[in-house]
C-alpha positions in Angstrom: 190.9 103.1 111.5 194.5 103.0 109.6 195.8 100.9 106.9 197.8 99.1 109.0 194.8 98.5 111.8 192.5 97.0 108.8 195.2 94.7 107.4 195.9 93.1 110.7 192.2 93.1 111.7 191.7 90.9 108.3 194.8 89.1 109.2 192.9 87.9 113.2 189.9 87.5 111.1 191.7 85.0 108.9 193.6 83.2 111.5 190.0 83.1 113.6 188.4 81.3 110.4 191.1 78.8 109.5 191.3 78.1 113.5 187.9 77.1 113.3 188.1 75.0 110.1 191.1 72.8 111.6 188.5 72.7 114.5 185.9 71.0 112.9 187.7 69.0 110.6 189.2 67.7 113.4 185.7 67.1 115.1 184.5 65.3 112.0 187.4 63.1 112.1 186.8 62.4 115.6 183.4 61.5 114.8 183.4 59.8 111.2 180.4 61.5 109.5 179.9 63.9 112.4 176.1 65.0 112.0 173.3 64.5 110.2 170.1 63.6 111.5 166.6 63.2 110.4 165.8 66.8 111.2 168.6 67.7 108.2 166.7 65.5 105.8 163.4 67.3 106.4 164.6 70.7 106.1 165.7 69.7 102.8 162.8 68.3 101.7 161.2 71.3 103.0 163.9 74.0 101.4 163.5 72.3 98.2 159.1 72.7 98.3 159.8 75.9 99.9 161.8 77.5 97.0 158.9 75.7 94.2 155.9 77.3 96.0 158.6 81.0 96.3 159.0 80.7 92.4 155.6 79.9 91.9 154.3 83.2 93.5 152.4 81.1 95.6 152.8 82.1 99.0 150.0 79.2 100.7 152.1 76.4 102.8 155.1 78.0 102.7 155.4 77.3 106.7 156.0 73.9 107.6 156.8 74.0 110.5 156.1 75.5 114.1 159.9 76.5 114.5 158.9 78.1 111.4 162.4 78.2 110.2 161.6 80.4 107.1 165.3 81.8 106.8 166.7 78.3 106.7 164.6 77.4 103.5 165.5 80.9 102.0 168.7 80.0 102.2 169.1 76.2 101.4 166.1 76.2 99.0 168.4 77.6 95.8 170.8 74.7 96.3 168.4 72.3 97.1 166.8 73.8 93.4 169.1 72.9 91.4 169.8 69.5 91.9 168.2 67.2 89.7 167.3 65.0 92.7 163.9 63.3 93.4 163.0 64.8 97.2 160.6 62.3 97.6 163.2 59.5 98.7 163.8 61.3 101.6 160.1 61.0 102.5 160.5 57.2 102.0 164.3 57.2 103.8 162.3 59.1 107.4 159.6 56.6 107.2 161.9 53.9 106.7 163.8 55.5 109.7 161.6 56.2 112.2 160.1 52.8 111.8 163.0 51.6 112.9 163.1 54.1 116.0 166.3 55.4 114.4 166.6 59.5 114.4 170.5 60.1 114.4 172.6 58.3 111.6 175.4 57.6 113.2 175.4 54.0 113.6 176.7 51.1 111.0 173.3 51.2 109.1 173.8 55.3 108.9 176.8 55.3 107.2 174.7 53.2 103.4 172.5 56.3 104.1 175.1 58.9 104.7 177.0 57.5 101.6 173.7 58.0 99.3 173.2 61.3 100.9 176.5 63.4 101.7 176.0 64.9 98.2 172.9 66.9 98.5 174.1 67.3 102.7 176.9 69.0 101.6 174.8 71.0 98.9 173.0 72.1 102.1 175.0 73.0 104.3 177.1 75.3 101.8 175.1 78.3 102.8 175.3 77.4 106.7 178.8 77.6 106.3 179.0 80.3 104.6 176.6 82.0 107.0 179.2 81.1 109.8 181.9 82.4 108.3 180.1 85.8 107.3 179.1 85.7 111.3 182.9 85.2 112.5 183.6 88.0 110.5 181.0 90.3 111.0 181.0 89.7 114.9 184.6 90.5 115.2 184.3 93.7 113.5 181.0 94.8 115.7 183.3 93.7 118.9 185.3 96.1 117.7 183.7 98.8 116.8 182.0 98.4 120.3 185.3 99.9 121.8 186.9 96.5 122.9 190.5 96.1 122.0 191.6 93.6 119.4 193.1 90.9 121.7 190.1 90.6 123.8 188.0 90.1 120.3 190.0 87.5 119.1 189.7 85.6 122.0 186.3 86.2 122.1 185.7 84.8 118.8 188.2 82.0 118.7 185.7 80.2 121.8 182.8 80.5 119.0 185.4 79.3 116.0 186.6 76.4 118.6 183.1 75.2 119.5 181.7 72.3 117.3 178.9 72.6 119.0 176.9 75.4 117.1 177.7 73.2 113.5 177.6 69.6 114.3 175.2 68.9 117.4 172.9 71.4 116.5 170.3 71.3 114.0 169.9 74.0 111.0 167.4 76.1 112.4 169.1 76.2 116.1 172.7 77.4 114.0 171.0 79.5 111.9 168.8 81.5 114.8 171.9 82.1 117.1 174.1 83.5 114.0 170.9 86.5 113.4 170.1 86.8 117.2 173.8 87.7 117.9 173.8 89.8 115.2 170.9 92.0 116.1 172.3 92.1 119.9 175.1 93.6 118.8 174.1 95.8 116.2 171.9 97.1 119.0 174.4 97.5 121.4 176.2 99.6 118.7 173.8 102.2 117.8 173.0 101.7 121.8 176.5 104.0 121.8 175.5 106.8 119.4 177.9 105.2 116.6 176.1 105.0 113.3 173.2 107.0 113.9 170.3 105.0 112.9 172.0 102.0 110.1 172.9 99.5 113.2 169.3 100.2 114.6 167.8 98.8 111.3 170.7 96.5 111.1 169.6 95.3 115.0 165.6 95.3 113.3 166.6 93.3 110.1 168.0 90.5 111.9 165.7 90.3 114.5 163.1 89.3 112.8 165.3 86.5 110.2 166.2 85.3 114.1 162.2 85.1 114.7 161.0 83.7 111.5 163.8 81.1 112.0 162.4 80.1 115.2 160.0 81.5 117.8 162.2 81.5 120.7 164.0 84.4 119.1 160.8 86.5 119.5 162.5 87.3 123.1 164.7 89.7 120.9 161.5 92.1 120.7 160.8 92.7 124.5 164.3 92.0 124.7 165.3 95.3 122.7 163.0 97.5 124.3 164.4 96.8 127.5 168.1 97.2 125.8 167.2 100.3 124.5 165.7 102.1 127.6 168.3 100.4 129.8 171.0 102.2 127.5 169.5 105.7 127.1 168.0 106.3 130.2 171.3 104.9 132.1 173.2 107.3 130.5 174.8 110.5 132.0 173.2 113.9 131.9 170.0 112.8 133.6 169.4 115.6 136.0 166.1 116.9 135.1 162.7 115.9 134.4 162.1 117.2 130.9 165.4 115.5 130.2 164.1 111.9 131.3 160.8 112.8 129.5 163.0 113.3 126.3 165.1 110.5 126.6 162.0 108.2 127.6 160.2 110.1 123.9 163.4 109.4 122.1 163.5 105.7 123.4 160.3 104.7 121.9 161.1 106.6 118.8 163.9 104.2 118.4 162.0 100.8 119.1 159.0 101.8 117.1 161.7 102.4 114.2 163.7 98.6 115.0 160.0 97.1 115.5 158.9 98.4 112.1 161.9 96.9 110.3 161.0 93.8 112.4 157.8 93.6 110.5 158.7 95.0 107.1 161.3 92.1 106.9 159.3 89.4 108.5 156.1 90.4 105.8 159.4 90.0 102.8 160.7 86.8 103.9 157.3 85.3 104.8 154.5 87.0 102.5 152.0 84.2 104.3 151.3 87.4 106.9 149.3 89.3 104.5 148.1 86.7 102.1 146.7 83.9 104.3 147.1 85.5 108.0 144.9 83.1 109.8 147.9 80.4 108.9 150.4 82.5 110.8 148.0 83.2 113.7 147.5 79.8 114.2 151.2 79.9 113.9 151.8 82.1 116.8 148.7 80.8 119.2 147.8 77.4 118.0 149.9 74.9 117.8 153.4 76.8 119.1 151.8 78.0 121.9 150.5 75.3 122.8 153.5 73.4 122.6 155.3 76.4 124.6 153.2 76.6 127.1 150.9 74.0 128.0 152.8 71.3 127.7 155.9 72.9 129.3 155.1 70.6 132.4 156.8 73.5 134.6 156.5 77.4 134.9 158.8 77.3 138.0 162.7 78.2 137.8 163.7 75.2 139.3 162.1 72.9 137.2 163.7 73.8 133.6 167.6 73.7 136.3 166.5 70.3 136.8 165.5 69.5 133.2 169.0 71.3 131.4 171.1 69.2 134.2 169.9 65.9 133.1 170.8 67.4 129.7 174.3 65.1 129.6 175.9 67.5 126.6 176.8 70.1 129.5 179.3 67.8 130.7 181.1 68.9 127.6 181.4 72.0 128.1 185.1 73.6 128.7 185.0 73.7 133.0 187.9 76.6 132.6 185.2 78.9 130.3 182.7 78.4 132.7 184.9 79.4 135.7 185.5 82.4 133.9 182.2 83.5 133.1 181.0 83.3 136.3 184.0 85.2 137.9 183.8 87.9 135.5 180.7 88.5 136.6 181.7 88.6 140.0 184.1 91.4 138.9 181.6 93.3 137.3 179.1 93.3 140.1 181.8 94.4 141.9 183.3 97.1 139.6 186.4 96.2 139.1 186.8 96.7 136.0 189.8 99.1 135.6 190.5 99.5 131.6 187.2 98.6 130.6 184.7 101.4 129.8 181.5 98.8 128.8 180.3 97.6 131.9 176.9 98.4 130.6 177.3 96.7 127.4 178.7 93.9 129.1 175.7 93.8 131.7 173.4 93.8 128.7 175.0 90.9 127.4 175.0 89.1 130.5 171.3 89.6 131.0 170.9 88.3 127.5 172.4 84.6 128.2 170.6 84.4 131.4 167.1 86.1 130.5 167.3 83.6 127.3 167.9 80.4 129.3 164.7 81.4 131.5 162.5 82.4 128.6 163.2 79.0 127.1 163.4 77.0 130.4 159.9 78.2 131.5 158.1 78.1 128.3 160.2 75.4 126.4 158.6 71.9 125.5 162.0 70.4 125.7 165.2 71.0 127.4 168.3 70.5 125.3 171.5 72.9 125.5 171.2 72.8 121.8 167.7 75.3 122.0 170.1 78.0 123.8 172.0 78.6 120.7 171.9 82.2 120.8 173.0 82.4 124.7 176.1 80.2 124.1 177.4 82.2 121.4 177.2 85.0 123.8 178.2 83.2 126.8 181.2 82.4 124.9 181.8 85.9 123.7 181.7 87.0 127.0 184.3 84.4 128.3 186.5 85.9 126.1 186.4 89.0 127.4 186.9 87.7 130.7 190.3 85.7 129.8 191.8 88.8 128.3 190.7 91.1 131.7 192.2 88.1 133.8 195.6 87.9 131.7 196.1 91.1 132.3 195.4 91.1 136.2 197.2 87.8 136.4 200.4 89.9 134.4 200.1 92.9 136.9 200.1 91.1 140.0 202.1 87.9 139.2 205.1 89.8 138.0 206.6 87.0 136.6 205.4 87.3 132.7 205.1 90.3 130.5 201.3 90.9 129.4 201.9 90.1 126.2 202.8 86.6 127.5 200.7 86.1 129.5 197.7 86.6 126.3 200.0 84.4 124.8 199.5 81.6 127.2 195.9 81.8 127.6 195.3 82.2 124.0 197.8 78.4 123.7 195.2 77.4 127.0 192.0 78.0 125.2 193.5 76.0 121.9 194.6 73.2 124.1 191.4 73.0 126.5 189.0 73.1 123.4 191.0 70.7 121.4 190.1 68.3 124.5 186.7 69.0 124.7 186.7 67.4 121.1 189.1 64.5 121.5 186.8 63.3 124.8 183.7 64.6 123.5 181.1 62.2 122.6 178.1 63.0 120.3 175.0 62.8 122.3 171.6 61.8 120.4 169.2 64.3 119.7 165.2 63.1 119.9 
């Protein structure tokens, strides 16, 4: 990549981040105090407690939630530690709001609470904002490294950056699991393209571990990574003899062994309780969490989860245009009508991730809300951006009215306007 291309990519990344800041600010103004709920308060308190234990080399009690939110506490803990603040006040506030039946601090009474806790909320969200900026930067570069052109990558990340859902509508664990899971998946696809040797395989396992340490639903990455490695390896060209088939199977098993080893080692490093108190970790996996995910799911049929998600009013605030593009692009891939892009296998993997992650959370989840689907929703936006780029080229070719450049610019403008209208007409959906 030459100097000019690097400068262009840097400029595009800066433009995406700047656009995202504008949209998030607009959402903040529209909804006054933005997003602040008891879940955020809880993670403030947990992060301070977690960091105290880590610094004292006391690894008992690190697991404070069934999610378990370990990486939220790693990133937020240092900021909470530097605050000279009596965090027991948060406990009292939570109890007071709990008695009144409140959860989201978005009403007139909440304004008083928000004024008192705005400072620590700001510090709490600093690492999360930095992670979002880093995620947008890294995801854009990873998409480019996969061989996707600059324009398509821009449209994909613009859709992610201009969707306030990921910042304001979700809890800290939902935000971070989306960042880490998507980074893990994109890294794995780059490795599957035989780029970077084993480096991206290690990166994928590392962030896969961070995702699982953030939220249990990200354990989906373990079996899915196996499928991706075998699918990409066995589906490659040149498989004509049985000897070559066995060779690819062995290499696939070896690659997954590396991925899983990195996953396990990273998990132990950031959650030493795995070694010091395995019984507590076993309880997390096989006790409270398993009963929450399975026994109380209420339905193990596919139609059950679908109907429950349709009951979540937030789906109505999705960009209908983007949904149509997502489904239409899927139709093009199935039909094999992809003239100028040679990444059908990679894009199919992204589609598999969206549908299978949705299915796994839907089948085994206790609650049915789109906020539990942030990793799939981020990939959904990335796919839709690629689809918009493809359709802009098709439209330019068939219409003959506008050039490809003009059609692309109009597509970008339409995305920004439609996303802005969503913010203007959106309403905060209470998270109970």
